[in-house]
C-alpha positions in Angstrom: 0.0 0.0 0.0 2.8 2.4 0.9 4.5 1.5 -2.4 1.4 2.6 -4.4 1.1 5.9 -2.5 4.7 6.6 -3.2 4.4 5.7 -6.8 1.3 8.0 -7.2 3.1 10.8 -5.5 6.1 10.4 -7.8 3.8 10.4 -10.9 2.0 13.5 -9.8 5.3 15.2 -9.1 6.7 14.3 -12.5 3.6 15.5 -14.3 3.7 18.9 -12.6 7.5 19.2 -13.0 7.1 18.7 -16.7 4.5 21.4 -17.0 6.6 23.9 -15.0 9.4 23.6 -17.6 7.2 24.4 -20.6 8.0 27.5 -22.6 5.2 29.4 -24.4 5.8 31.5 -27.5 3.3 33.8 -29.4 4.3 34.1 -33.0 3.1 36.0 -36.0 4.2 35.6 -39.6 5.7 38.4 -41.7 5.8 36.5 -45.0 4.9 33.2 -46.6 5.2 31.3 -49.8 3.3 28.4 -51.3 4.7 26.1 -54.0 2.5 23.5 -55.6 2.7 21.3 -58.6 -0.3 22.9 -60.3 0.6 26.7 -60.1 4.3 26.8 -59.7 4.9 27.4 -63.4 2.3 30.1 -63.8 3.3 33.8 -63.4 2.0 35.8 -60.6 0.9 32.8 -58.5 1.5 34.8 -55.2 -1.6 35.4 -53.1 -1.8 38.3 -50.8 -3.4 38.0 -47.3 -4.9 41.0 -45.5 -4.0 39.6 -42.0 -1.0 37.7 -40.7 -1.4 34.3 -39.2 -0.6 33.9 -35.5 0.6 30.8 -33.8 1.0 29.6 -30.2 3.9 27.3 -29.4 3.9 25.5 -26.0 6.9 23.2 -25.7 5.0 20.7 -23.6 2.0 20.5 -26.0 3.2 21.3 -29.5 1.9 24.2 -31.6 -1.3 25.5 -33.0 -2.7 28.4 -35.1 -4.2 30.9 -32.7 -7.7 30.4 -34.2 -7.5 26.6 -33.8 -8.1 24.9 -30.4 -6.0 21.8 -30.5 -2.2 21.6 -30.4 -0.2 19.2 -32.7 3.3 17.9 -32.8 6.0 17.4 -30.1 8.7 19.9 -29.3 12.3 19.5 -28.3 15.1 22.1 -27.6 18.4 21.2 -29.1 21.4 23.4 -29.2 19.1 26.4 -28.4 16.7 25.7 -31.2 13.1 24.9 -30.3 11.9 22.4 -32.9 8.4 21.1 -33.1 7.5 18.3 -35.5 4.1 16.8 -36.6 3.7 13.9 -38.9 0.6 14.1 -41.2 -1.0 11.2 -43.0 0.6 12.4 -46.3 3.3 14.8 -45.2 4.9 16.6 -42.3 5.2 20.0 -40.6 8.1 21.5 -38.7 7.9 24.7 -36.6 11.4 25.9 -35.7 12.3 28.9 -33.4 15.8 30.3 -33.5 17.9 30.3 -30.3 17.4 34.1 -30.0 13.7 33.2 -29.2 12.4 35.9 -31.7 12.5 34.3 -35.2 10.7 31.3 -36.6 10.1 29.3 -39.7 7.2 26.9 -40.2 7.1 24.5 -43.2 4.2 22.3 -44.2 5.1 19.6 -46.8 2.3 17.7 -48.5 4.2 14.8 -50.1 4.0 15.0 -53.9 1.6 18.0 -53.9 2.9 21.3 -52.3 4.9 23.1 -49.8 3.8 26.0 -47.6 6.3 28.0 -45.6 6.0 30.9 -43.1 8.6 33.1 -41.5 8.1 35.6 -38.8 8.7 36.7 -35.2 8.0 35.2 -31.8 7.6 36.6 -28.3 8.4 34.4 -25.3 5.7 34.5 -22.7 
């Protein structure tokens, strides 16, 4: 019985200690590009958006666009870079924040179809 109580206490401690080390970033794009197999050869295939996209990166939960409720991916910090990856059924996505904690790049790859990339700035919460 004492073993179970100790184990439960340890698990609760580990869960809360993981949460306390999470870092949250609020990011906004300043530019983007889309390349796809259907329009890449056409002139003037650049589309303008009126509003920048915003993202929230939580290193313990992944990332999400600010207007979407669920997080995706898993994040690691390696040599100062925060890198979050998510595998998709037919592609992948990588959100990478520079060690200075202010610049990011986000790349979506849909295998065989297109690539979507965003660059911008982040603020650490």
